[in-house]
C-alpha positions as CSV (number, residue, x, y, z in Angstrom):
1,M,40.1,-180.1,0.3
2,P,38.1,-178.2,-2.3
3,A,40.0,-176.3,-5.0
4,T,40.7,-172.6,-4.4
5,P,39.8,-169.9,-7.0
6,D,43.6,-169.7,-7.8
7,E,43.7,-173.5,-8.4
8,L,40.6,-173.2,-10.6
9,L,42.2,-170.4,-12.7
10,A,45.4,-172.5,-13.0
11,R,43.3,-175.5,-14.2
12,L,41.6,-173.3,-16.8
13,A,45.0,-172.1,-18.0
14,A,46.3,-175.7,-18.1
15,L,43.3,-176.6,-20.3
16,G,44.0,-173.7,-22.6
17,I,40.8,-172.0,-21.6
18,A,40.9,-168.2,-21.9
19,Q,39.2,-166.4,-19.1
20,Q,38.8,-162.9,-17.7
21,T,38.2,-162.5,-14.0
22,H,36.8,-159.4,-12.3
23,E,36.8,-158.8,-8.5
24,H,33.9,-157.2,-6.7
25,P,32.1,-157.1,-3.3
26,A,30.4,-160.3,-2.3
27,V,27.0,-160.8,-4.0
28,F,24.4,-163.3,-2.9
29,T,21.5,-162.6,-5.2
30,V,20.9,-161.9,-8.9
31,E,19.8,-158.4,-8.0
32,E,23.0,-157.7,-6.1
33,A,25.0,-159.0,-9.1
34,K,23.1,-156.8,-11.5
35,A,23.7,-153.7,-9.4
36,L,27.5,-154.3,-9.2
37,R,28.5,-155.6,-12.6
38,G,28.2,-152.4,-14.6
39,T,28.9,-153.0,-18.2
40,L,30.4,-156.5,-17.9
41,P,29.6,-158.1,-21.3
42,G,28.1,-161.5,-22.0
43,G,25.5,-163.8,-20.5
44,H,25.1,-163.5,-16.8
45,C,24.2,-166.8,-15.2
46,K,23.0,-168.6,-12.1
47,S,23.4,-172.1,-10.9
48,L,20.9,-174.1,-8.9
49,F,22.1,-177.0,-6.8
50,L,19.2,-179.4,-6.6
51,K,18.5,-182.8,-4.9
52,D,15.8,-185.0,-6.2
53,K,13.4,-187.1,-4.2
54,K,15.6,-190.2,-4.6
55,G,18.8,-188.5,-3.5
56,G,20.2,-187.7,-7.0
57,L,22.1,-184.4,-7.2
58,W,21.7,-181.9,-10.1
59,L,23.3,-178.6,-11.1
60,A,21.1,-176.6,-13.4
61,V,22.9,-173.6,-15.0
62,T,20.8,-171.0,-16.7
63,L,20.6,-167.3,-17.6
64,E,20.1,-165.3,-14.5
65,E,16.7,-163.9,-15.5
66,R,15.1,-167.3,-15.8
67,R,12.7,-168.2,-12.9
68,I,12.6,-171.9,-13.2
69,D,9.6,-174.0,-12.0
70,L,11.4,-176.9,-10.3
71,K,8.4,-179.3,-10.8
72,A,8.4,-178.5,-14.5
73,L,12.2,-178.9,-14.7
74,A,12.0,-182.3,-13.0
75,D,9.2,-183.3,-15.4
76,R,11.3,-182.2,-18.4
77,L,14.3,-184.3,-17.2
78,S,12.1,-187.3,-16.2
79,A,13.6,-186.9,-12.7
80,P,11.9,-187.3,-9.3
81,R,10.7,-184.1,-7.6
82,F,13.4,-181.5,-6.9
83,S,14.2,-179.4,-3.9
84,F,17.2,-177.2,-3.2
85,G,20.3,-179.1,-1.8
86,S,21.3,-178.0,1.7
87,A,24.3,-175.8,2.4
88,G,26.1,-178.8,4.0
89,L,25.5,-181.0,1.0
90,L,26.6,-178.2,-1.3
91,Q,29.9,-177.8,0.6
92,E,30.4,-181.6,0.8
93,V,29.9,-182.3,-2.9
94,L,30.9,-179.1,-4.7
95,G,33.1,-177.4,-2.1
96,V,31.3,-174.0,-2.3
97,T,28.9,-172.1,-0.1
98,P,25.5,-170.7,-1.0
99,G,25.9,-167.6,-3.2
100,S,28.9,-169.1,-4.9
101,V,27.3,-172.0,-6.8
102,T,28.8,-172.3,-10.2
103,P,29.6,-174.9,-12.9
104,F,33.3,-174.3,-12.0
105,A,32.6,-176.1,-8.7
106,L,32.5,-179.3,-10.7
107,I,36.2,-179.3,-10.3
108,N,35.4,-180.5,-6.7
109,D,32.9,-183.2,-7.7
110,R,35.6,-185.9,-8.1
111,A,33.0,-188.7,-7.4
112,H,30.8,-187.4,-10.3
113,R,27.7,-187.3,-8.0
114,V,26.2,-184.3,-9.9
115,T,24.2,-184.4,-13.1
116,V,24.8,-181.2,-15.0
117,V,22.0,-179.4,-16.9
118,L,22.8,-176.5,-19.1
119,D,20.3,-174.0,-20.6
120,E,20.5,-174.2,-24.4
121,E,19.8,-170.5,-24.7
122,M,22.5,-169.6,-22.2
123,L,25.1,-171.2,-24.5
124,R,24.2,-168.7,-27.3
125,H,25.9,-165.9,-25.3
126,D,29.6,-165.2,-25.4
127,P,31.2,-164.8,-23.0
128,L,29.4,-166.5,-20.1
129,N,29.9,-165.2,-16.6
130,Y,30.1,-167.4,-13.4
131,H,31.7,-167.1,-9.9
132,P,35.1,-168.8,-9.7
133,L,34.2,-170.7,-6.5
134,V,33.6,-167.5,-4.5
135,N,31.0,-164.8,-4.8
136,T,33.6,-161.9,-4.7
137,K,34.7,-162.5,-8.3
138,T,33.2,-163.2,-11.7
139,T,35.0,-165.2,-14.4
140,A,34.0,-165.0,-18.1
141,V,34.7,-167.9,-20.5
142,S,33.3,-168.9,-23.9
143,P,30.5,-171.4,-24.2
144,D,32.8,-173.9,-25.9
145,D,35.4,-173.5,-23.1
146,L,32.7,-174.0,-20.5
147,L,31.7,-177.3,-22.2
148,K,35.3,-178.3,-22.4
149,F,35.9,-177.6,-18.7
150,I,32.8,-179.6,-17.7
151,Q,33.8,-182.5,-19.8
152,E,37.4,-182.3,-18.4
153,C,35.9,-182.6,-15.0
154,G,34.4,-185.9,-16.0
155,H,30.8,-184.8,-16.6
156,Q,28.7,-185.0,-19.7
157,P,26.2,-182.1,-19.4
158,R,22.6,-182.4,-20.6
159,V,21.9,-179.4,-22.8
160,L,18.3,-178.6,-23.2
161,S,15.8,-175.8,-23.8
162,L,14.4,-174.5,-20.6
163,D,11.7,-172.5,-22.5
164,G,8.3,-173.0,-21.0
165,L,9.7,-173.9,-17.6
166,E,9.4,-170.4,-16.0
167,R,7.5,-170.0,-12.8
168,R,4.3,-168.2,-13.3
169,T,3.4,-165.3,-11.1
170,E,-0.1,-164.6,-10.2
171,A,-1.7,-161.4,-11.5
172,P,-2.8,-159.1,-8.8
173,G,-6.4,-158.8,-8.4
């Protein structure tokens, strides 16, 4: 069984990780999160659950405003081409549903199937805000505590600059 939000918060407390959690209506997009969060401080983030062409699983965690080009990200990581992981695979591996993807879901990746990639720029914000396994809450932690949590889950994150990987939009015309 995947961990519950209460079990996650208890694990954070057991690790000595300070957190602040806020409840809110369910959000499924960055735009919905922006509209509901009001003045909640810190870096607001999104997590992308990805599968590469050879079946490798990745969790890319970045600031919410980044629009990442998946081909460029795969190239930067020397990984096979990326696509988004299915909802079924997300539930199986990380124990969460679409809209609730978060680095906190690594608590459920006991087989260490996922490679974690963290946006270097994101780690300059304090606190950092993520869903605590459900999209009806937001939990804030410090960057150091995020790294501690990920490592305590048995993962060694790859921290890299995602500058220059943004999707380009075509100019009208």
